[in-house]
C-alpha positions in Angstrom: 120.9 -146.9 -17.7 123.0 -147.1 -14.5 123.2 -150.5 -13.1 122.0 -150.9 -9.5 124.7 -152.4 -7.3 123.3 -155.0 -4.8 124.4 -157.2 -2.1 123.4 -160.7 -0.9 120.8 -160.6 1.9 120.5 -164.4 2.5 120.2 -167.8 0.8 117.5 -170.3 1.2 118.3 -174.0 1.8 115.5 -176.6 1.5 115.5 -179.1 4.3 113.2 -182.1 5.2 113.4 -181.7 8.9 114.2 -178.4 10.7 115.0 -180.2 13.9 117.7 -182.3 12.2 119.0 -179.5 10.3 119.4 -177.4 13.2 121.4 -180.1 14.9 123.4 -180.6 11.8 124.5 -176.9 11.4 125.0 -176.6 15.2 127.6 -179.5 14.8 129.4 -177.3 12.3 129.8 -174.6 15.0 126.8 -172.3 13.9 124.3 -170.7 16.2 120.9 -171.6 14.8 117.6 -169.8 15.5 114.5 -171.5 17.0 111.8 -172.6 14.5 109.7 -170.0 13.2 106.4 -169.9 11.1 105.5 -167.7 8.3 102.0 -166.6 7.1 102.9 -168.6 3.9 102.8 -172.0 5.5 106.6 -172.3 5.5 108.7 -172.8 8.5 112.3 -171.7 8.9 115.4 -171.5 11.1 118.0 -168.7 10.6 121.8 -168.8 10.7 122.6 -165.0 11.1 125.7 -163.4 10.2 126.8 -159.6 10.4 125.1 -158.7 7.1 123.7 -161.9 5.6 122.1 -165.2 6.8 121.3 -168.6 5.8 117.6 -169.6 5.9 116.9 -173.3 6.4 113.3 -173.8 5.1 110.7 -176.6 5.3 107.1 -177.0 5.3 106.8 -177.0 1.5 103.9 -179.6 1.5 101.8 -176.8 3.1 102.0 -174.7 0.0 99.1 -174.5 -2.6 99.9 -175.2 -6.1 99.3 -171.6 -7.4 101.6 -169.7 -5.2 103.8 -168.5 -7.9 107.7 -168.9 -7.4 106.9 -170.4 -4.0 105.4 -173.2 -5.9 108.8 -173.4 -7.7 110.5 -173.7 -4.3 108.0 -176.7 -3.5 108.9 -178.4 -6.8 112.7 -178.0 -6.1 112.5 -179.1 -2.6 110.5 -182.3 -3.4 113.6 -183.3 -5.6 116.4 -183.0 -3.2 117.6 -181.0 -0.1 120.0 -178.0 -0.9 120.1 -174.4 -2.1 117.1 -173.2 -3.8 117.1 -169.4 -3.8 119.2 -166.2 -3.5 117.8 -163.0 -2.1 119.4 -159.8 -2.7 119.1 -156.8 -0.2 116.7 -154.1 -1.2 115.9 -150.9 0.6 113.0 -150.4 -1.6 111.4 -153.5 -3.3 109.1 -151.5 -5.4 111.8 -149.3 -6.9 114.1 -152.3 -7.5 111.2 -154.3 -9.1 110.7 -151.4 -11.5 114.3 -151.3 -12.3 114.6 -155.1 -12.9 111.5 -154.9 -15.1 113.3 -152.1 -17.1 116.1 -154.6 -17.6 113.8 -157.0 -19.1 113.8 -159.5 -16.1 110.4 -161.1 -15.4 109.4 -160.5 -11.8 106.4 -161.3 -9.5 104.6 -158.2 -8.1 105.9 -157.4 -4.8 104.2 -159.2 -1.9 104.7 -158.8 1.8 104.5 -161.5 4.6 105.1 -161.5 8.2 106.2 -164.1 10.9 106.4 -164.0 14.7 109.9 -164.0 16.2 110.7 -165.5 19.7 113.6 -163.2 21.0 116.2 -164.4 23.5 115.0 -162.4 26.2 111.6 -164.2 26.2 109.5 -161.6 24.6 108.5 -161.6 20.8 108.6 -159.5 17.7 107.2 -159.6 14.2 109.2 -159.7 11.0 107.7 -157.7 8.1 109.3 -158.3 4.7 108.5 -157.6 1.1 109.7 -159.6 -1.6 109.6 -159.9 -5.5 110.8 -162.8 -7.1 112.3 -163.7 -10.5 110.6 -165.7 -13.2 113.3 -167.4 -15.2 112.2 -170.6 -16.8 115.5 -171.0 -18.7 117.0 -172.1 -15.3 114.1 -172.7 -12.9 116.5 -173.5 -9.9 118.0 -170.2 -10.2 115.7 -168.4 -7.8 116.8 -164.8 -7.5 114.6 -162.4 -5.5 114.9 -159.0 -3.7 113.9 -158.3 -0.2 113.1 -155.5 1.9 113.4 -156.2 5.8 111.1 -153.4 7.2 111.7 -154.3 10.9 115.6 -155.3 10.8 115.6 -155.1 14.7 113.7 -158.5 14.6 116.0 -160.1 11.9 119.5 -159.1 13.1 119.4 -160.7 16.6 122.8 -160.0 18.2 122.7 -163.4 20.1 122.1 -165.2 17.0 125.1 -163.6 15.2 127.8 -165.2 17.6 129.0 -168.5 16.3 131.4 -170.9 18.0 133.3 -171.4 14.7 133.7 -167.5 14.5 131.7 -167.1 11.4 131.1 -163.6 10.3 129.5 -163.3 6.9 128.7 -165.1 3.6 131.8 -164.5 1.4 130.4 -166.0 -1.8 128.4 -168.6 -3.4 129.2 -171.5 -5.8 126.7 -172.5 -8.6 126.8 -175.3 -11.1 125.8 -174.2 -14.5 126.0 -176.4 -17.8 126.7 -173.0 -19.7 127.8 -170.4 -17.3 127.6 -167.6 -19.7 124.1 -168.4 -20.8 122.6 -166.7 -17.6 124.9 -163.7 -17.7 122.3 -161.1 -18.6 120.0 -162.5 -15.7 122.8 -162.6 -13.0 124.3 -159.2 -14.1 121.0 -157.4 -13.7 120.6 -158.5 -10.1 124.2 -158.1 -9.0 124.4 -154.8 -10.7 127.9 -155.4 -12.1 129.3 -156.9 -15.3 130.8 -160.4 -15.0 134.6 -160.8 -14.5 136.4 -163.2 -16.7 137.1 -166.6 -15.0 139.1 -169.6 -16.0 137.9 -172.0 -18.7 134.5 -173.3 -17.6 133.7 -170.6 -15.2 132.4 -167.0 -14.8 132.3 -164.7 -11.7 130.2 -161.8 -10.4 131.0 -159.4 -7.5 128.4 -157.7 -5.5 128.8 -154.2 -4.1 130.3 -155.7 -0.9 132.7 -157.9 -3.0 130.8 -161.1 -2.2 131.6 -163.6 -5.2 129.1 -165.5 -7.3 131.0 -168.2 -9.1 129.3 -170.2 -11.8 131.1 -173.3 -12.7 130.4 -176.0 -15.3 130.1 -179.6 -13.9 133.6 -180.4 -15.1 135.1 -177.4 -13.4 133.3 -178.0 -10.4 134.5 -181.4 -10.2 138.0 -180.3 -10.8 138.1 -177.6 -7.9 136.2 -179.9 -5.5 137.3 -183.4 -6.6 137.0 -184.7 -3.0 133.2 -183.9 -3.3 132.6 -185.2 -6.7 130.2 -187.9 -5.6 127.9 -185.5 -4.1 127.3 -183.6 -7.3 126.3 -186.6 -9.5 122.6 -186.3 -8.9 122.5 -182.6 -9.8 121.3 -182.1 -13.4 120.2 -178.4 -13.4 121.8 -174.9 -12.8 121.5 -174.3 -9.2 123.3 -173.3 -5.9 125.7 -175.8 -4.6 128.0 -174.3 -2.2 128.4 -171.3 0.4 131.8 -169.6 1.5 131.6 -168.4 4.9 134.2 -165.9 6.2 135.4 -166.6 9.7 137.8 -164.7 12.1 140.0 -167.8 12.6 140.3 -171.1 10.6 142.1 -172.9 13.4 139.0 -172.5 15.6 136.9 -173.9 12.9 139.3 -177.0 12.6 139.4 -177.3 16.4 135.5 -177.4 16.5 135.0 -179.7 13.5 137.5 -182.3 14.7 135.8 -183.6 18.0 132.4 -183.4 16.3 133.4 -186.1 13.6 132.7 -183.9 10.6 134.0 -185.0 7.2 136.0 -182.0 5.8 139.3 -181.3 4.0 141.6 -178.5 3.5 141.8 -177.0 0.0 145.1 -175.9 -1.7 144.2 -172.3 -0.8 144.0 -173.2 2.8 140.2 -173.1 3.0 138.3 -175.8 5.2 135.5 -177.5 3.0 132.8 -179.4 4.5 130.8 -182.0 2.5 127.2 -181.5 1.6 126.4 -184.8 3.3 126.8 -182.7 6.6 125.1 -179.6 5.5 121.7 -180.8 3.8 122.7 -180.7 0.2 125.2 -177.7 0.2 129.0 -177.7 0.8 130.3 -175.1 3.3 133.6 -173.5 2.5 135.3 -171.7 5.5 137.7 -169.0 4.7 139.5 -166.1 6.2 
């Protein structure tokens, strides 16, 4: 069976307070959307890029206890702020749902939801999306799902895609995983590509758009990001820990962060890394 290659659509970051989260990410040079409310009872703010976005989400206390994988979102958000889900773009959720079932991936039946969108010109629109979420009890915090945006004109708002830090797209994601190879069939089914050999303690996957999903053991994560080791001490499950953001100019990023008094450092590869302390539980890695 031919594998369906997929790309990142967005990641979900659980936050306690959307007002405060918006201020935090604005200090990093991101443009953050207004607060919006879904029919599920959740609320969000978006950080929009060219093809991907970061969804800051709260309101988990409004969810009932029987809402499938959204209940899993709630359980994770009650434990800590940080990355709780990864969405892959789908042109046809029903088709991708069937393909993933054929690959022995348990999925929720496709469901649709809407949310109003306040547009920059003072008018409003309405997002309509259909999603199907994974059921993966071996690693509950690896929430993968597929998402079809039926009205993309109300998602990709040009004014929200312009950032003072020159951010353009999500370049990759970093996961902590006790045994990185254990989740290989699950991740490969979504990415649609076989894993690439990594260093000892790591394994990589590349999407159709060459976005990298890097799964690292706790030891390898600490070795690569030693300056952030204290931030990883409370993590005890396989989950999303960092996002790499591609920018036009790293010099502009540094010039923006310095007066904002943000804690960051420059890696050996020349990337600018911001601690999870300043980004509600995930580290941000700016790269060219």
